[in-house]
C-alpha positions as CSV (number, residue, x, y, z in Angstrom):
1,M,52.5,-178.4,-22.7
2,K,48.9,-179.5,-22.9
3,Y,47.1,-179.3,-19.4
4,S,43.6,-179.6,-17.9
5,V,42.2,-177.0,-15.3
6,L,40.2,-178.5,-12.6
7,M,37.9,-176.4,-10.5
8,T,35.1,-177.5,-8.3
9,V,31.9,-175.1,-7.4
10,Y,29.6,-175.4,-4.9
11,I,26.2,-173.6,-4.2
12,K,27.9,-170.8,-1.9
13,D,30.5,-169.7,-4.4
14,N,30.0,-166.1,-5.5
15,P,29.4,-165.7,-9.3
16,E,31.3,-162.7,-9.9
17,W,34.3,-164.4,-7.7
18,L,34.2,-167.4,-10.2
19,K,34.2,-165.3,-13.3
20,T,37.4,-163.8,-12.0
21,A,38.9,-167.2,-11.3
22,I,38.1,-168.6,-14.9
23,A,39.3,-165.3,-16.4
24,G,42.7,-165.6,-14.9
25,M,43.2,-169.2,-16.2
26,L,41.8,-168.3,-19.6
27,A,44.3,-165.3,-19.7
28,Q,47.3,-167.6,-19.2
29,T,50.5,-167.2,-21.6
30,L,50.3,-170.8,-21.7
31,P,46.3,-171.2,-22.1
32,P,44.7,-174.4,-21.2
33,S,43.8,-177.3,-23.4
34,E,40.8,-178.1,-21.3
35,F,38.8,-176.7,-18.5
36,V,37.1,-179.5,-16.0
37,I,34.7,-177.9,-13.4
38,V,32.8,-180.3,-11.2
39,K,29.4,-178.9,-9.7
40,D,29.5,-180.3,-6.0
41,G,25.9,-180.9,-5.7
42,A,23.1,-178.4,-7.0
43,I,24.3,-174.8,-7.6
44,T,22.5,-171.3,-7.9
45,E,21.0,-170.1,-11.0
46,E,23.5,-167.2,-11.0
47,L,26.2,-169.7,-10.8
48,N,25.0,-171.9,-13.6
49,S,24.3,-168.9,-15.6
50,V,28.3,-168.3,-15.4
51,L,29.1,-171.6,-16.4
52,S,26.8,-172.0,-19.4
53,G,28.1,-168.4,-20.6
54,Y,31.8,-169.8,-20.8
55,V,30.6,-173.0,-22.5
56,R,28.7,-171.2,-25.3
57,E,31.9,-169.1,-25.7
58,N,34.4,-171.9,-25.6
59,P,32.0,-175.0,-26.1
60,E,35.1,-177.4,-27.0
61,L,37.4,-176.2,-24.0
62,F,34.8,-176.5,-21.2
63,K,33.5,-179.8,-19.7
64,I,31.0,-179.3,-16.9
65,L,30.3,-182.4,-14.5
66,A,27.8,-182.6,-11.9
67,L,27.4,-184.6,-8.8
68,E,23.9,-185.2,-7.3
69,E,24.9,-184.3,-3.9
70,N,27.3,-182.0,-2.3
71,C,30.0,-184.6,-1.3
72,G,32.7,-182.0,-0.3
73,A,35.9,-181.0,-2.3
74,G,37.7,-184.0,-1.7
75,V,35.3,-186.4,-3.3
76,A,34.7,-183.5,-6.1
77,S,38.3,-183.1,-7.0
78,N,38.5,-187.0,-7.1
79,F,35.9,-187.4,-9.9
80,G,37.4,-184.1,-11.6
81,V,40.9,-185.8,-11.6
82,L,39.4,-189.0,-13.5
83,N,37.9,-186.7,-15.9
84,C,40.7,-184.8,-17.0
85,T,42.1,-185.7,-20.2
86,F,45.7,-184.4,-20.0
87,D,49.0,-185.4,-18.3
88,Y,49.2,-182.2,-16.2
89,I,46.3,-180.9,-13.9
90,A,46.1,-176.9,-12.9
91,R,44.3,-176.6,-9.7
92,M,42.1,-173.4,-9.1
93,D,39.9,-172.5,-6.7
94,A,36.4,-170.3,-7.5
95,D,37.1,-167.6,-5.5
96,D,40.7,-166.8,-6.3
97,Y,42.9,-165.2,-9.0
98,C,46.0,-165.9,-10.6
99,T,48.6,-164.0,-12.8
100,P,49.0,-164.8,-16.7
101,E,52.5,-166.4,-16.4
102,R,51.5,-168.7,-13.4
103,I,51.4,-172.1,-15.6
104,E,54.3,-170.9,-18.1
105,K,56.6,-170.8,-15.0
106,Q,55.5,-173.7,-13.5
107,F,56.1,-175.9,-16.6
108,E,59.7,-174.3,-16.8
109,V,60.3,-176.1,-13.5
110,F,58.8,-179.4,-14.2
111,K,61.4,-179.5,-17.5
112,N,64.1,-179.4,-15.2
113,N,63.1,-182.6,-12.9
114,E,61.6,-185.5,-14.1
115,K,61.0,-186.4,-10.3
116,L,58.5,-183.8,-9.6
117,G,55.0,-184.5,-9.0
118,A,53.6,-181.2,-8.4
119,V,54.9,-177.6,-8.8
120,G,53.3,-174.7,-6.5
121,C,54.4,-171.3,-5.5
122,L,53.9,-168.5,-3.1
123,V,50.5,-167.0,-2.3
124,D,49.0,-163.8,-1.1
125,E,46.0,-163.5,0.8
126,F,43.5,-160.8,0.2
127,I,40.2,-159.3,1.4
128,G,37.7,-158.0,-1.1
129,D,39.8,-157.5,-4.1
130,A,43.1,-158.5,-5.2
131,G,44.9,-155.3,-4.4
132,N,43.9,-155.4,-0.5
133,I,46.6,-157.7,0.5
134,T,46.2,-158.9,4.0
135,S,49.2,-161.6,4.3
136,H,51.9,-163.2,2.6
137,V,51.9,-167.3,3.1
138,M,55.7,-168.4,3.5
139,L,55.9,-171.7,1.9
140,P,59.2,-173.7,1.4
141,E,60.9,-174.0,-1.7
142,K,62.9,-177.3,-2.5
143,H,61.6,-180.9,-1.9
144,E,63.9,-181.5,1.4
145,D,62.5,-178.5,3.1
146,V,59.0,-179.2,1.7
147,V,58.9,-182.5,3.6
148,K,60.5,-180.9,6.4
149,F,57.7,-178.4,6.6
150,A,55.1,-181.0,5.8
151,K,55.9,-182.7,9.5
152,K,54.1,-179.5,11.0
153,R,51.9,-177.8,8.5
154,C,50.3,-177.9,5.1
155,P,53.5,-177.3,2.8
156,I,51.5,-176.1,-0.5
157,R,48.4,-174.0,-1.3
158,H,45.9,-176.0,-3.5
159,P,44.8,-173.4,-6.1
160,A,48.6,-173.0,-6.6
161,L,49.1,-176.4,-7.9
162,L,50.1,-177.9,-11.3
163,I,50.1,-181.5,-11.0
164,K,51.2,-184.8,-13.0
165,K,48.1,-186.6,-13.3
166,E,49.7,-189.9,-13.2
167,A,51.3,-188.9,-9.9
168,L,48.2,-187.9,-8.4
169,I,46.5,-191.1,-9.4
170,N,49.4,-193.3,-8.4
171,S,49.4,-191.6,-4.9
172,G,45.9,-192.5,-4.3
173,N,44.1,-189.5,-5.6
174,Y,41.9,-187.1,-3.6
175,A,40.5,-188.5,-0.2
176,N,37.0,-188.2,1.2
177,L,38.1,-185.6,3.7
178,R,36.2,-182.6,5.0
179,I,39.5,-180.6,5.8
180,G,43.1,-180.9,4.8
181,E,42.5,-182.4,1.1
182,D,45.6,-180.4,-0.1
183,Y,47.8,-181.4,2.8
184,D,46.5,-185.1,2.5
185,V,47.5,-184.8,-1.3
186,A,51.3,-183.4,-0.7
187,V,51.8,-186.0,2.0
188,K,50.7,-189.0,-0.4
189,L,52.8,-187.4,-3.0
190,I,55.9,-187.5,-0.7
191,I,55.4,-191.1,0.4
192,S,54.7,-192.1,-3.2
193,G,58.2,-191.0,-3.9
194,Y,57.5,-187.7,-5.8
195,E,59.2,-184.3,-5.3
196,L,57.4,-180.9,-4.6
197,Y,58.6,-177.9,-5.5
198,N,57.4,-174.2,-4.4
199,I,58.2,-171.3,-6.7
200,Q,59.5,-168.3,-4.6
201,K,57.3,-165.9,-6.4
202,V,53.6,-165.0,-6.0
203,Y,51.5,-166.0,-9.2
204,V,48.3,-166.8,-7.0
205,Y,46.1,-164.6,-4.8
206,M,43.7,-166.3,-2.4
207,R,40.6,-164.7,-1.1
208,T,39.9,-164.6,2.4
209,S,37.8,-162.9,4.8
210,A,37.8,-161.1,8.2
211,D,36.6,-164.0,10.3
212,F,39.1,-166.4,8.5
213,F,41.2,-166.7,11.4
214,K,38.1,-167.2,13.8
215,R,37.1,-170.0,11.9
216,R,40.4,-171.7,12.7
217,G,39.3,-172.1,16.4
218,G,37.2,-174.0,18.5
219,L,36.8,-177.8,19.6
220,K,35.0,-178.7,16.4
221,Y,37.7,-177.5,14.1
222,L,40.4,-178.8,16.6
223,K,38.7,-182.6,16.5
224,K,39.2,-182.2,12.4
225,I,42.7,-181.4,12.7
226,Y,43.3,-184.2,15.1
227,K,41.6,-186.5,12.9
228,L,44.0,-185.7,10.1
229,K,46.9,-185.7,11.9
230,K,46.1,-189.2,13.1
231,H,45.6,-189.9,9.7
232,F,49.2,-189.0,8.8
233,R,50.3,-190.8,11.8
234,K,48.6,-194.1,10.7
235,T,50.3,-193.6,7.0
236,G,53.8,-193.5,8.8
237,F,54.2,-190.2,7.7
238,Y,54.4,-188.9,11.0
239,S,56.3,-190.4,13.7
240,R,54.8,-190.5,17.3
241,R,57.0,-187.4,17.9
242,D,56.1,-185.7,14.4
243,F,52.5,-186.1,15.6
244,I,52.8,-184.6,19.3
245,K,55.0,-181.6,17.8
246,S,52.7,-180.9,15.2
247,F,49.3,-181.4,17.0
248,A,50.0,-179.7,20.4
249,P,51.1,-176.2,19.3
250,H,47.9,-176.6,16.5
251,A,45.8,-177.3,19.6
252,V,47.0,-174.3,21.6
253,V,46.3,-172.1,18.9
254,C,42.9,-173.4,18.1
255,L,41.8,-173.0,21.8
256,M,43.1,-169.4,22.3
257,P,40.9,-166.4,22.1
258,N,40.3,-165.3,18.7
259,G,42.1,-162.1,19.0
260,L,45.0,-163.8,20.0
261,R,45.0,-166.7,17.3
262,D,44.7,-163.6,14.6
263,L,47.9,-162.2,15.9
264,I,49.5,-165.4,16.0
265,Y,48.7,-166.5,12.4
266,R,49.8,-163.0,11.1
267,K,52.8,-162.6,12.9
268,F,54.3,-166.2,13.0
269,L,52.6,-168.1,10.2
270,R,52.2,-165.4,7.7
271,G,54.1,-162.9,6.5
272,N,52.5,-159.3,6.7
273,K,52.5,-157.1,3.6
């Protein structure tokens, strides 16, 4: 099965982490047929050097695109999707890592269900290196459970997705959002009649930081969450009751002290490793 890898890179990305992310995709048991990387605005010389090295080694595989200004992950991803050649797109972030069998296992799921628009998997979060696992992200498996989960929280993890390009474009592609682009994609796929599935095994490791949960608090972050969930209300995905049941607890968690928020995330919204 041929597929494109799509990754966005911006100025604050770490060159060594970028190497790890790219290497993980190149090491797949089912290797990519195309590797599309979108530079979201100007990036550092070090990041450009990493990309140039891979292009020299694999000139026919890599397609490096650039936006003149930093527009955010949504706009950069939208642009990247439109420039992907193949029918399936594997998402990957520039600071994460995935196991070699990830894509092969995801394609196996696609073969059994023509209604699928995207296949994800479970994810472990780590700090520093992939051996320092801090938490396990719990995600629903089957479509009906994905939909129920999506009424409250994001039911997928973005760098773990293998997506049908046609489904993504038919449902509206990525939106110009500064938060929740992955959540928005999941909701749009569901509304458009596509099914989602999460393999109940960890094939992707997502990098976090010590202040990961701290950054998910405060009024500024809460306003972004409110705007996103109001958007889901306007699309009809959330009922009024869904909006209240989703936003109210999120607001409480956002406004509580950092230490308590960290505890809530790790104990109830993640599985400790």
